[in-house]
N, C-alpha and C positions, 0 to 999 in steps of 0.2 A: 477296694471298698472297705475292707476291714480296717485299714489304716485311717482312711478319711472319716470313718464312722467312730473313731476313737477306741476301737476294740484291741488295738495293739499299742502297747506303751514302750517307751525307751527305758530299759533298766539303767540304774545308776552305774556309771563307769563302762557302759556298753558302747563300743566303738562302731559296731555294725549298724547299717541303716535299718530303718523300720521295714523296708522292702525285703531285706535279707532275713530279718527276724520272722516276718510273715511267711516267707517261702519255707523257712524251716518248720514253722507250725504246720503249714499245709502238707509238706512231705511227711511229717510225723503222723498226721491224721491218715494220710494215704497208706503208710506202712501199717497202721492199725486197722486198715480195711474200712475206714469210715467213708473214704472215697475210692473210686477206681480211676486210674489214669488212662485217658484216651489219647494215645500218642498221635493218632491220625488227625485228631481235631485239636490237638494241643490244649486239652481241657480236662476237667474232672467231672465225673458223674457220681451220683449217690444212689445206692440201691433203694428200691421203692419202700421196703420195710423200714430202713433207717431214715428215709425221708419223712415217713409218717411219724416215726418216733420223734424226730427233730421238730416237726411241726407241733406235736403235742407238748413237748418240753418248753418250747419257746412261744407258746400261744399267747402269753401275756405281753410279749415284747415285739414279736414279728407277725406280720399279717400280709397276705397277698390276695387281691380281689381281681378277678378277670371277667371280661365280657359282661354277661347279664347277672353276675353274682351279686347278691345283696345280703349284707349282714351288719350287725352293729360293730363299731370300732371302739374297743376299750380305750379309756383314757391313758392306760399304762403303755400303749404301743409306742415303741421307739424306732421301728424300722417298718416302712409301709411301701407296698408295691400295688399300683392301681393301673390296670390295662384296659382301656376302651370301655369303661363302665359308664352307663347312662347317668346323667345328673340326678335323675329321680331315684337312683339306687344308692349313689354315694354323692351327696351334695357338698358344696364347699364348706358349709358350717361343720360338717362331721369331721373334716380334716383340720380346720383352723383352730379347733379347741384342743388339739393334741399338743400341749405345751412341752412335753418331753420328747417330741419327735426329733430324731437325729438323722434318719435316712428316709428320703422320699424319691421313688422312681415312678414316674407317671407318664402314661400315654394319653394325650388329649385327643378328642374327636369332635364331631359336629354337635354332640350332645353336651359333653363336659368340655366347654370351650376355654380359650385363652382368657377371656374376660372373667369367667368363673374362677379359673385358677389364680389369677392375679389378686382376687379377693382373699384367697387363702394365703398367698405368699407373705403378705405383710405381717401376719401374726405368728409365723414360724421362726421365732427368734433363736431357737436352740439348734436349728438345722446345721448339720455338718456335711451332708452328702445330698446333692440335688441333681437328678437326671430327668430331663424333659424331652419327650418325643412329640412332635406336632407337625401339622401341615404348614402352618404359618404361625410364627410366634416371635415376639419381641419382649425381652425381659423389661419389667417396669422399673422405675427409679427405686422402688422399695427393695430391690435386690441388693442394693448397697448397704442396707441395714442388717443384712444377715452376716454379721461380723464374725460369727464362729464358723462360717462355711469353709470347708477344706477342698471340696470337689464340686465342680459345676460343669454340667454337660448339657448340650442341646443338639438333638438330631432332628433334621427335617425329613419327614416321611414323604413317600411318593405322592405326587400331586400338589406339592407345595408351590406357592407362587414366590419364588426366590427373588424375583426382580423388584418386588415391592418393599422388602425389608432389608436395608443395608445395615442400619445401626441396630444390631441384635442386642447389644449390651449398652446400657446408658453409661455416662461418664461416672456415675456414682459407684460403678463397679471397682474403680481404683481404690475404694476404701476397704476392700476385702483383704485386709492385711494378712489374714491367716490362710488365704486361698493357696493351695498347693498345686492343684491340677485344674486346668480349664480347657475343655474340648468343645470347640464350636465348628459349625460346618463351613465349607468353602462355598462361596456364592459366585454364580456366573452372571456377570453384568456386562452387556455390550461385548460379548465374546471374550471377555477377560475374566480370569478366575481370581477372586479375592478371598482371602481368609478373613473370617469375621474378627479374628484377633487383631487384624490390621487396623480396625477402627477404634481400638482402645488407646487413649492417650495416657501418658505418664505411667506406663506399665511398670516402671521401676519402683512404684510405691507398693506393689504386691510382693513384699520382701520374702514371703514364704513360698512363692511359686516354685514348683519342682519341674514342671513341663512347659516349655514354650517352643512349640514346634515350628512356628512361622512368624518370626519377628522381622517385619519389613522396615528397613532403614529408610527414613524420609528426611526431607530438608527441614520440616517443622521441628522446633525445639523439643516437643513432647514425644517425638519418634526417633530421635537420634540414637546412635549405638551406645552412647554412654548411659542410657536408661538401664542397661544391663549391669551397671557397676555394682549395685548392692544386692543383686539377686544371687546370693551365695548358696542358696539351697537347690539351685537348678541341677537336675539330673539329665534332662534332655533339652537341647537348645538347637534351634534352626534359625539361621539369619539369612535373609534374602535381600536382594537389591544392594549388594555390598558396594556397588559403584557410587552409592550416595554417601559413603563415608568420606568426608571432605578433608580430613587431616589425619596424620599419623598419631597425633595426640588423642584424637577421638577414639581411634582403634585401641590404643593403650588403655584408655579410660574404661573400656568394656571389662577390663580386669579378669580376663579369662584364666590367667595363670593362677589366680587365687581361688577359683571355683573347684575345690578339691572333691566335691560330690558329683561333678559333671562326668557322666558316662558316655553320652552321645552328643556329638557336635557336627552340625552341618553348616557349611558356608557356601552361599550361592551368589554368583554375579548374573545379571540379566543377560539374555542373548541379544545379539544384534545391537549392542550398545556402541556408541561412537565416542572416540576420544578417551583420555584418561588412562589408557592401557599401561603407561609407564609407571603409574603409582601402585599397581597391584603388588609388585614384589615387596617394596618396603612396608606396604599395608599388611600383607600376610605375615611378614616378619614380626609385626607388633601384635599379632593375635595368637601368640603362643599359649596353648592350653596347659592345664595342670597335667602332671605325669600320670595321674590316675585315669586319664581318658581311655575308654575302651573301644569306641566306634567313631570314625572320622569320615566325613564325606565332603569333598570339594568339587564344585561345579562352576564352570565358566571362568576360572582364573586365567588371566591373560599374560601372566609372567612367563619368562623363558626358563628361569632357574627355579629350583626348589626353595621354599622358605628355609631359613637357617636352622630353625628348630626341628625340621623334619630330617635333616641330615645328621642329627645327634641321636644316637641309639637310645640314650637315657630318656629323651623327651617322650618317646613312644614305647617305653618299656612294658606298658600294660595293655597296649593296643591289641584288639582282637579282630577288628574289621576295618578295612580301608576301601573307599570308593572314590575314584577320580574320574570325572567325565567332562567332556566338552572343554577341556583345557588345551586349546588347539595350538598354542605356541610353546608349551612346556616341552623341553627337549630331553633333559637328563633327569631321570627319576632318582629318588633317594634309594639307599640300599635296603629295600624292604626285606630281602632275604635274611637279614641279620636280626629281625625282630623276633624274639623268642616265643611270643604268645599269639602271633598273627594267624588267624584261622580262615579269614575270608578276604580275598583281594579281587577287586573289579576295576579294570581299566577300560574306559569306553570313550571313543571319539577323541583320542589323544593323537592328533594328526602329526605332530612333529617328532614323536618318539621313534627312533630308528633302531635302538637296541636295548635289550634287557640282559644285563650281565649281573650275575648273582654270586659274589664272592662268599665263601663259607666262613662261618665264625663260631656258630653255636654248636658245640659238640661235633664239629666237623661237617655239619649239614647246613644247607641254605633252606630257608623256610621250614624250620623244624616242626612247626605246628600247623602248617597250612593244610586246609581240607578242601577248600573250593577256590578255583582260580578261573576268572573270566577275562578274556581279551577280545574286545569287539571294536570294529571300525577304526583300525589303526593301519591306514594304507601304506605308511612308510616303514613300518616295523619289518626289519630284515633279519635281525639276529636275536635269538633267544638261547643263551647258552649258560652252562655252569655244570659243575660236577656234584654228585651226592646231594640231590635236591629233594625237597618236600616228601619225606618218608611217609607222611600220613595223608597224602592227597587223595581225595575221594571223587571230586568232579573237576574236569577240565573242559572248558567251553571256549572255542576259538572261532570267531566269525568275522568275515570281511577284513582279513589281513592278507591281501593278495601278494605282498612282497616277502612274506615270511617263508624262508627256505628250509628251516629245520627246527626241531624241538629237542630239548634235553631228554635224557632217559627218564622214564616214568616209573613210579613204584607199583608194586603188585597190589597195593591197597586200592588203586583206582577202580571205581565201579562205573563211572560214566565218562565217556570221551566223545566229544562232539567237535568236529572240525568242518567248518563251512566257509568256503571261498578262501583258500590259502594257496601259497605257492610251493607247498611241500613237494619234494621229489621222492621222499620216502617217509614212512611212519617211524616214530621214535622207538627206541629199544625200551625194554622194561628191566628194572633192577629190583633186587630182593630187598635191600635196605641201603641206607646212605653210607654204611661202613663197608659196603662191598667194594673191593679194590678195583674191579673192572667196570663197576656200574652195571653189572649184568646179574640176572637171576640165576640161581642154581636150578637144576631140573629135578630136585627131590619132590616127592609127592606132597610135601607141605608147602611148596612154593608156588602153587598154582595161582594165577591172577584172580582177583575178585571182580573183573570186568563184567558188568551186567548189560550195558548198553553202549553200542558203538555206531557213530554216524560219521561217514566220510563223504562230504558233498562238495561239488564244484572245486575239485583240486586238479586242474588241467595238466599239471606237471607230474602227477603221480603215475608211475608205470607199473608198480608192483606193491603188494602187501607183504612180501616175503620177510623183510627184516623184522617186522613187528610180529608176524604170525609164526614164522618158522622157529623163532627163538623159544617158543613155548610148546610143550607137548600137548597141552590141553587148555581150553578155556571153559571150565565146567559151569561157570555161573552165567555165561553170556546168553541172554534171551532175545535181544533185539539187535539186528544188524542191518544197516541201511547204507548203500553205496549209490550215490547219485551224481551224474554228470562228471564223471572222471574219464574224459575223452581218450586219454592215452593209457589208461589201465589195460594191460595186455592179457593178464591171466591171474587167476586166484592161486594161492599156494597149493602145493600138492597135498592130496588127502585133506583138503581144507575142512570139509564138513564133518569129518571124523573127529576133529578137534572141538566140535561145538555140540556136545551131546544134549544140551538143554535148550537149544535154539527154538524159539517159538514164532518169531516174526522176522522174515527175510524180505528185503526190498533191494532190487537192483534196477536202476533206471538210467537210461541214456548213457550207457557205457558201450558204444558201438564197436570198439575194437577188442572186446573180450573174446578169448578163445577157450576151447575146452582143454587146453594143455594141463595135464596133471590131475584132472578130476573126472576123467571118463569112467573110472571104476569107483568113483566116490558116490555115496548115496546121501540124500538129505536125511536129517534125523527124524525119527518117528514123532518127536515132540512138536514138530512144526505145525502151527495153527494158521498162520497168515503168510501168503506168498504173493509178492507183487513183482512181476517181470515186465520190463518195457524197454524195447530197443537195446537189448544187451548183447549185441553181436551174435556169435554162434552159440551162446550159452543158454538161450531161452529153452529150446526144445530138449536138450540133454538134461537140464535141471528138472524139467517137468517129468521126464521119463525116469528120473532117478528117485522119484518118490517111492518109498517102500509101500507094499500092499497094506500093511497095517500102519495107518497114520492117523493123526488128529487134525488134518487140514480142514479148516472151516471157511476160509476166505481165500479165493483165488482171483487175481487180476492179471491179465495178459494183454499187452499192447505192443503194436509195432513189430510183431514177430512174422517176418515175411516168409519164412520157410515152413511154418506150421500149417498142415493140411487137415489134421484131426487131433482130437484130444486123446489122452491115454484111455485105457479100458475103464469100465464103470467101477471095478473093484478098487481102483486107486482113490476114489472119492466117496468113501462110505459115510463121511460126516460133513460133507461140504454143504454150507448154508448160503454162501454168497459167491456169485460168479459174475465177473466183468470181463468182456472181451471187446477190444476195439482195434481198428486199423490192422487187422490180420487178413490181408487181402486174399491169401490162398486157402484160408480155412473153409472147407466145404462140408464138413461133417461134425456132428456132435455125438458121435457114437459112444463116447465115453460117459454119457450122462443119462443112460436109460433109467438108472435108479435115482430119480429126481425127487423122491418124497421128502427128504430133509431140506431141500433147497428153499430158501426164503426170498432170495433176490437174484434176478438174472438180468444182466444188461449186455446187449450186443449192439455194436456200432461199427460201421465202416468195414464190415466183413463182406467184401464184394461178391466173392464166389458163393458164400453161404447164403446170402439173401436172394441170389438168383435160383436157388434150389429150394423150392417150397417143401419138398419131401423131407427136409431136415426137421420139420416140426414133428413128424412121426417118430424120428429118432430120439426125440426127447423122452419117449417112454410114457407120455401122459395118458396114452390110450389104455394103459394097464389099470388106471385108477379112475374112479368117478371124479368129476370136476371138483366137487366140494372136498374131496379127500386130498387133493394135491397140496403140498406144503408151500408152493410158490405164493408169496404175498405181494411181490412186486416184479413186474416184467417191463423192460424198457428195450424196445427194438426199433431201430431207426428206419425200418421200411414197413409201413402199415399193412402191405399185402401179406406179410408173414402172419398177421394176426387173424386171417380169415378162418383159420382152423377153429372148429367149435370148441375143442378142448382148451384153446387159449382164450377164447372170448369169455369163458365162464370162470376164469380165475377170480379169486376173492377180491383182489385189488389189481387193476391194470393201469400201468403208466406207459403211454406210448408217445414217443417224441415225433 
């Protein structure tokens, strides 16, 4: 907004972009405590007192009016925000006379309508920044006269009739030669999603454009890919319907290699297209981007080989992020491990890829900067190997790679590991750094892994966690552990839970062959808050009994435990608030739950022995309290006869299936 409103200027001989300069200004103000950085929301906030001061200082140039607010608008105003204000409070004439107005952000409603606003628009000749939110709106021809406009945005609010307005922008918009950013909504027409940008012909005339997220190539001359030739200021570019590029010369005319400001590039071919697959390889060869490119996404490419420029390390020397998806014939991938700055790599639905081999080159490491790696829906991937790899890896997510037999050693920096549907026979080892000769971590106190979350799901060939877990003395950061449908998993590592002092969430589901080997004397950590056990072989009851008397357990779910006849004593559940029990056929007593006061939710289903014993209701301990004092807010029992007890009928909220 600062840039488009003309608040940030390009100093003489300054090579940095305005965006980089603006970010420096913002960070400088944050360091001076004018703003607070909110990392969770990726934004900035200003203290109330500073905000009041800023409003006072800028009162002659900046003004915001919301809801039923009413006030005079000084003629000196340059930046105006109007949100759902009735037309009798702020009428079009009050805005149209603002000859110095540079920024206008306005939310239209049933009172201040599009018709009213269009009367305003034709007089705002100095406008640089325009953002409109409305239920239904189409810019008038007059928008083409706002020749100083740098930023144009339209958001359709809830309840908009999107089917009636296809042409959101008139053809006169192609005269906005200074326009840098244009953000328009996607429209759903006849179950097809169209971007409003798609309706703008001769977009190549907008030579100052910096963002073009969805340029759809079409057969019409005004929508061919060579429209991109003179858009040298582009920073973000997304090209769709690449199959409509009819010649290699057209592709070369897009002139991507000369767009030195381009940071993000997305190339997409349509799904389910027929014919023309053989042209994809030379076509992509002719779309070589500038070496300054930082983010690359390719979807639907039908070639078998990599484009020539992707195999040259110098072509992607500045790349930070790569996403390849639905390229079902692509067999051999480029040597991504040699890219020095690559931080993010996502490979999805790459059906023909069988191996990922990563030769080292940068300082003896492969993937020296990689932080996040995602491998999904790669059914033929069998081999992923290499030595001294990704020393900075933070997240590894593998899903639906049923043929994958093994993984390379992982770094101690890894905080999240998710493996879902893979053919692994063992978990990978962990290494301290990429210079470690054996690829193994030392056992010093400073070399503990940073692993925070571990999911191992649907790995039918996995028989043990030993290699991964026994290698480390402790996983002090691990808070969430989930093991699901590992049918051949026989046992957990010895003294397993002693290595997990910070564990808060434990889930073990459908691992029918698990035994108690090595953990009979082990106890679950006191930090545990959620425990979910279902059909986990002989492990269910021993784990439940291993809960320490002093614990923080708040949620307990038990299913398919055939050997369980009763729950542990009440003192094991001092803080329990949620209880779910199902398909525990032999459970006949709830003696462990006399102290039910903190319980908020109780669900019992398919407990055959329990439901035949109505006296179990007395064991709940409800008779100790008045009905209104019970903490139970939700009760779900699959046999209504159990609800005949007066103490149960009078619960605050009762849900019976």
